[in-house]
OpenMM code with the backbone's topology and positions (N, CA, C; nanometers):
from openmm import Vec3, app, unit

residues = "MET LEU ASN LEU LYS ASN TYR ASP ASP ILE ILE LYS GLN PHE GLN PHE ASN LYS CYS ASP ASN GLY SER THR GLN VAL GLN ILE ILE LEU PHE SER LYS LYS ILE ALA LYS LEU MET VAL HIS PHE LYS ILE PHE LYS LYS ASP ILE HIS SER LYS ARG GLY LEU MET ASP ALA VAL ASN LYS ARG LYS LYS MET LEU LYS TYR ILE LYS LYS ASN ASP PHE ILE LYS TYR LYS GLU ILE ILE ASN VAL LEU ASN ILE ARG LYS".split()
positions = [
    Vec3(-0.9142, 2.4656, 1.5236),
    Vec3(-0.9912, 2.4630, 1.4249),
    Vec3(-0.8472, 2.4952, 1.3223),
    Vec3(-0.8327, 2.4009, 1.2159),
    Vec3(-0.7331, 2.3430, 1.1271),
    Vec3(-0.7375, 2.5140, 1.0316),
    Vec3(-0.6118, 2.5969, 1.0129),
    Vec3(-0.5935, 2.6754, 0.9202),
    Vec3(-0.4672, 2.6467, 0.8394),
    Vec3(-0.4922, 2.7260, 0.7187),
    Vec3(-0.3545, 2.6904, 0.6479),
    Vec3(-0.2231, 2.6404, 0.7074),
    Vec3(-0.2203, 2.7759, 0.7820),
    Vec3(-0.0430, 2.7306, 0.8608),
    Vec3(-0.0205, 2.5961, 0.9644),
    Vec3(-0.1212, 2.5772, 0.9950),
    Vec3(-0.1323, 2.4080, 1.0904),
    Vec3(-0.1195, 2.3187, 0.9397),
    Vec3(-0.1596, 2.3354, 0.7974),
    Vec3(-0.1595, 2.2370, 0.7077),
    Vec3(0.0001, 2.1529, 0.6472),
    Vec3(0.0429, 2.3480, 0.6504),
    Vec3(0.2207, 2.3691, 0.6156),
    Vec3(0.2691, 2.3075, 0.7327),
    Vec3(0.3083, 2.3088, 0.8400),
    Vec3(0.3471, 2.2913, 1.0053),
    Vec3(0.3537, 2.0612, 0.9580),
    Vec3(0.2186, 2.0569, 0.9034),
    Vec3(0.2216, 1.9131, 0.9394),
    Vec3(0.2751, 1.8913, 0.8047),
    Vec3(0.2980, 1.9161, 0.6921),
    Vec3(0.3341, 1.9029, 0.5522),
    Vec3(0.4383, 1.9246, 0.6003),
    Vec3(0.5327, 2.0002, 0.6238),
    Vec3(0.6657, 2.0162, 0.6441),
    Vec3(0.7282, 1.9150, 0.7275),
    Vec3(0.6625, 1.8678, 0.8760),
    Vec3(0.6771, 1.7613, 0.9419),
    Vec3(0.6978, 1.6134, 0.8555),
    Vec3(0.6423, 1.5864, 0.7893),
    Vec3(0.5750, 1.4483, 0.7377),
    Vec3(0.6608, 1.4471, 0.5454),
    Vec3(0.6597, 1.5495, 0.5247),
    Vec3(0.6959, 1.5354, 0.3993),
    Vec3(0.8308, 1.4535, 0.3582),
    Vec3(0.8594, 1.4056, 0.2440),
    Vec3(0.9901, 1.3327, 0.2260),
    Vec3(1.1030, 1.4442, 0.1731),
    Vec3(1.0612, 1.5290, 0.0704),
    Vec3(1.1317, 1.6054, 0.0667),
    Vec3(1.0641, 1.7964, 0.0118),
    Vec3(1.0980, 1.8370, -0.0237),
    Vec3(1.0620, 2.0151, -0.0492),
    Vec3(0.9417, 2.0059, -0.1452),
    Vec3(0.9288, 1.9151, -0.2524),
    Vec3(0.8306, 1.9250, -0.3496),
    Vec3(0.7179, 1.8439, -0.2862),
    Vec3(0.6769, 1.7533, -0.2035),
    Vec3(0.6586, 1.6737, -0.1319),
    Vec3(0.5206, 1.7184, -0.0753),
    Vec3(0.3575, 1.7174, -0.1649),
    Vec3(0.2530, 1.7741, -0.0130),
    Vec3(0.1698, 1.6796, -0.0495),
    Vec3(0.1714, 1.5899, -0.1138),
    Vec3(0.0611, 1.4763, -0.1491),
    Vec3(0.0980, 1.3744, -0.1020),
    Vec3(0.2030, 1.2787, -0.0369),
    Vec3(0.2172, 1.1712, -0.0453),
    Vec3(0.1427, 1.1030, 0.0375),
    Vec3(0.1137, 0.9675, 0.0525),
    Vec3(0.0304, 0.9085, 0.1494),
    Vec3(0.0327, 0.9281, 0.3278),
    Vec3(0.1778, 0.9467, 0.3442),
    Vec3(0.1903, 0.9574, 0.5016),
    Vec3(0.1473, 1.1004, 0.5256),
    Vec3(0.1604, 1.1990, 0.4066),
    Vec3(0.1007, 1.3233, 0.4559),
    Vec3(-0.0580, 1.3407, 0.4682),
    Vec3(-0.1333, 1.2969, 0.3596),
    Vec3(-0.2943, 1.2759, 0.3683),
    Vec3(-0.3580, 1.1835, 0.4500),
    Vec3(-0.2524, 1.1126, 0.5052),
    Vec3(-0.3345, 1.0079, 0.6458),
    Vec3(-0.3153, 1.1234, 0.7597),
    Vec3(-0.2093, 1.2068, 0.7681),
    Vec3(-0.1915, 1.3095, 0.9112),
    Vec3(-0.3088, 1.4114, 0.8702),
    Vec3(-0.3543, 1.4546, 0.7462),
    Vec3(-0.4503, 1.5435, 0.7361),
    Vec3(-0.5718, 1.4968, 0.7573),
    Vec3(-0.6214, 1.3702, 0.7254),
    Vec3(-0.7297, 1.3449, 0.7551),
    Vec3(-0.7548, 1.2834, 0.8865),
    Vec3(-0.6703, 1.2827, 0.9914),
    Vec3(-0.6476, 1.2756, 1.1050),
    Vec3(-0.7029, 1.4024, 1.1484),
    Vec3(-0.6915, 1.4539, 1.1478),
    Vec3(-0.6730, 1.6131, 1.1578),
    Vec3(-0.7988, 1.6646, 1.1160),
    Vec3(-0.8640, 1.6383, 1.0166),
    Vec3(-0.9883, 1.6926, 0.9832),
    Vec3(-1.1096, 1.5815, 1.0650),
    Vec3(-1.0726, 1.4727, 1.0709),
    Vec3(-1.1448, 1.3727, 1.1608),
    Vec3(-1.1993, 1.4206, 1.3211),
    Vec3(-1.0594, 1.4517, 1.3654),
    Vec3(-1.0465, 1.4879, 1.4800),
    Vec3(-1.1835, 1.6299, 1.4983),
    Vec3(-1.1393, 1.7300, 1.4000),
    Vec3(-1.2385, 1.8407, 1.4157),
    Vec3(-1.3461, 1.8408, 1.3877),
    Vec3(-1.3984, 1.7362, 1.3173),
    Vec3(-1.5544, 1.7005, 1.2923),
    Vec3(-1.5834, 1.6127, 1.4183),
    Vec3(-1.5250, 1.5202, 1.5135),
    Vec3(-1.5673, 1.4954, 1.6523),
    Vec3(-1.5898, 1.6073, 1.7195),
    Vec3(-1.5259, 1.7010, 1.7373),
    Vec3(-1.5513, 1.7904, 1.8046),
    Vec3(-1.6864, 1.8911, 1.7785),
    Vec3(-1.6903, 1.8896, 1.6643),
    Vec3(-1.7990, 1.9675, 1.5994),
    Vec3(-1.9566, 1.8589, 1.6477),
    Vec3(-1.9277, 1.7054, 1.6402),
    Vec3(-2.0263, 1.6176, 1.7098),
    Vec3(-2.0694, 1.6353, 1.8463),
    Vec3(-1.9741, 1.7090, 1.8819),
    Vec3(-2.0112, 1.6888, 2.0687),
    Vec3(-2.1088, 1.8054, 2.0700),
    Vec3(-2.0994, 1.8883, 1.9870),
    Vec3(-2.2071, 2.0323, 2.0203),
    Vec3(-2.3292, 2.0010, 1.9136),
    Vec3(-2.2965, 1.9344, 1.8254),
    Vec3(-2.4422, 1.9072, 1.7041),
    Vec3(-2.4428, 1.7716, 1.7019),
    Vec3(-2.5260, 1.6628, 1.7768),
    Vec3(-2.5068, 1.5532, 1.7709),
    Vec3(-2.6588, 1.5413, 1.6965),
    Vec3(-2.7298, 1.5810, 1.6078),
    Vec3(-2.7965, 1.5743, 1.5548),
    Vec3(-2.7572, 1.6139, 1.3758),
    Vec3(-2.5883, 1.6289, 1.3756),
    Vec3(-2.6024, 1.6610, 1.2188),
    Vec3(-2.5546, 1.5559, 1.1222),
    Vec3(-2.6825, 1.5113, 1.0372),
    Vec3(-2.6548, 1.3441, 1.0183),
    Vec3(-2.5806, 1.4195, 0.9051),
    Vec3(-2.5820, 1.5364, 0.7972),
    Vec3(-2.4537, 1.5321, 0.6552),
    Vec3(-2.3426, 1.5671, 0.7179),
    Vec3(-2.3183, 1.6329, 0.8091),
    Vec3(-2.1827, 1.5988, 0.8587),
    Vec3(-2.1129, 1.4310, 0.8577),
    Vec3(-2.2383, 1.3772, 0.9230),
    Vec3(-2.1632, 1.2488, 0.9771),
    Vec3(-2.1388, 1.1702, 0.8330),
    Vec3(-2.1881, 1.1727, 0.7275),
    Vec3(-2.1062, 1.1418, 0.5741),
    Vec3(-1.9829, 1.1479, 0.5490),
    Vec3(-1.9707, 1.3194, 0.5788),
    Vec3(-1.8285, 1.3612, 0.5558),
    Vec3(-1.7376, 1.2728, 0.6447),
    Vec3(-1.7691, 1.2775, 0.7852),
    Vec3(-1.6814, 1.1904, 0.8857),
    Vec3(-1.6491, 1.0577, 0.8449),
    Vec3(-1.7663, 0.9617, 0.7994),
    Vec3(-1.7310, 0.8691, 0.7353),
    Vec3(-1.6353, 0.8569, 0.6164),
    Vec3(-1.6515, 0.9441, 0.5377),
    Vec3(-1.5947, 0.9363, 0.3963),
    Vec3(-1.4133, 0.9308, 0.4432),
    Vec3(-1.4062, 1.0542, 0.5483),
    Vec3(-1.3058, 1.1047, 0.5737),
    Vec3(-1.2354, 0.9402, 0.6584),
    Vec3(-1.2790, 0.8857, 0.7306),
    Vec3(-1.2214, 0.7583, 0.8054),
    Vec3(-1.2078, 0.6583, 0.7212),
    Vec3(-1.3109, 0.6385, 0.6271),
    Vec3(-1.3077, 0.5535, 0.5422),
    Vec3(-1.1642, 0.5341, 0.4462),
    Vec3(-1.1268, 0.6854, 0.4225),
    Vec3(-1.0280, 0.6624, 0.3001),
    Vec3(-0.9174, 0.7025, 0.3852),
    Vec3(-0.8788, 0.7316, 0.5069),
    Vec3(-0.7758, 0.7083, 0.6228),
    Vec3(-0.7317, 0.5841, 0.6069),
    Vec3(-0.8875, 0.4718, 0.6304),
    Vec3(-0.8528, 0.3401, 0.6764),
    Vec3(-0.8224, 0.2533, 0.5237),
    Vec3(-0.8175, 0.3875, 0.4296),
    Vec3(-0.7553, 0.2710, 0.3002),
    Vec3(-0.6224, 0.3091, 0.2594),
    Vec3(-0.5502, 0.4196, 0.3383),
    Vec3(-0.4477, 0.4635, 0.2990),
    Vec3(-0.3694, 0.4307, 0.4175),
    Vec3(-0.4144, 0.3534, 0.5050),
    Vec3(-0.3499, 0.2896, 0.6258),
    Vec3(-0.2920, 0.1573, 0.5578),
    Vec3(-0.4058, 0.0786, 0.5024),
    Vec3(-0.4443, -0.0352, 0.4709),
    Vec3(-0.2910, -0.0348, 0.3502),
    Vec3(-0.2956, 0.0569, 0.2720),
    Vec3(-0.1939, 0.0650, 0.1937),
    Vec3(-0.0480, 0.0793, 0.2480),
    Vec3(-0.0707, 0.1537, 0.3262),
    Vec3(0.0883, 0.1988, 0.3893),
    Vec3(0.1622, 0.0702, 0.4397),
    Vec3(0.0562, 0.0107, 0.5260),
    Vec3(0.0814, -0.0850, 0.5667),
    Vec3(0.1299, -0.2444, 0.5484),
    Vec3(0.1006, -0.2348, 0.3894),
    Vec3(0.1195, -0.3533, 0.2586),
    Vec3(0.2744, -0.2840, 0.2015),
    Vec3(0.2560, -0.1680, 0.1633),
    Vec3(0.3906, -0.1492, 0.0821),
    Vec3(0.5343, -0.1261, 0.2134),
    Vec3(0.5006, -0.0313, 0.3090),
    Vec3(0.6220, 0.0018, 0.4061),
    Vec3(0.5697, -0.0049, 0.5456),
    Vec3(0.5696, -0.1317, 0.5801),
    Vec3(0.5653, -0.1072, 0.7150),
    Vec3(0.6123, -0.0674, 0.8614),
    Vec3(0.7704, 0.0339, 0.8283),
    Vec3(0.8138, 0.0862, 0.8873),
    Vec3(0.7227, 0.2378, 0.9264),
    Vec3(0.6716, 0.2465, 0.8315),
    Vec3(0.6024, 0.3960, 0.7927),
    Vec3(0.4691, 0.4139, 0.8930),
    Vec3(0.4739, 0.2921, 0.8507),
    Vec3(0.3086, 0.2412, 0.9131),
    Vec3(0.3195, 0.2996, 1.0726),
    Vec3(0.4154, 0.1896, 1.1046),
    Vec3(0.4184, 0.1978, 1.2725),
    Vec3(0.4557, 0.3294, 1.3183),
    Vec3(0.5420, 0.4237, 1.2476),
    Vec3(0.5617, 0.5826, 1.2858),
    Vec3(0.4447, 0.6192, 1.2766),
    Vec3(0.3544, 0.6240, 1.1487),
    Vec3(0.2057, 0.6646, 1.1975),
    Vec3(0.1068, 0.6436, 1.2951),
    Vec3(0.1134, 0.5089, 1.3265),
    Vec3(0.0703, 0.4833, 1.3947),
    Vec3(0.0632, 0.5487, 1.5337),
    Vec3(0.2008, 0.5607, 1.5798),
    Vec3(0.2639, 0.5624, 1.7003),
    Vec3(0.2833, 0.7302, 1.7259),
    Vec3(0.2581, 0.8156, 1.6091),
    Vec3(0.2423, 0.9623, 1.6347),
    Vec3(0.0884, 0.9951, 1.6444),
    Vec3(-0.0297, 0.9489, 1.5607),
    Vec3(-0.1507, 0.9634, 1.5732),
    Vec3(-0.2461, 0.9040, 1.6942),
    Vec3(-0.1964, 0.7924, 1.7447),
    Vec3(-0.2462, 0.6960, 1.8800),
    Vec3(-0.3513, 0.6398, 1.8076),
    Vec3(-0.3661, 0.6040, 1.6964),
    Vec3(-0.5067, 0.5704, 1.6410),
    Vec3(-0.5295, 0.4065, 1.6904),
    Vec3(-0.4286, 0.3308, 1.6636),
    Vec3(-0.4207, 0.1393, 1.6432),
    Vec3(-0.3324, 0.1393, 1.7783),
    Vec3(-0.3482, -0.0005, 1.8394),
    Vec3(-0.2464, -0.0247, 1.9507),
    Vec3(-0.2265, -0.1772, 1.8663),
] * unit.nanometer
topology = app.Topology()
chain = topology.addChain("A")
for resn in residues:
    res = topology.addResidue(resn, chain)
    for name in ("N", "CA", "C"):
        topology.addAtom(name, app.Element.getBySymbol(name[0]), res)
């Protein structure tokens, strides 16, 4: 389960400077962690329709952000893809 310490560790690892806590790169990482947490939830509760909507929202937001980063900074895109192992 993700707690506040995990979020801080993730943000510190991928932030550009000390004040950066909402850049696209950090948000993609946090959405990926949320998606992973929801996938574990669905292994237990297979018929939870309401949470599936939240999962689809998170997946679509991450997809849009990945598309944005791919368009603007391809090097960061490749780095994120390699760290998360989400595309080949």
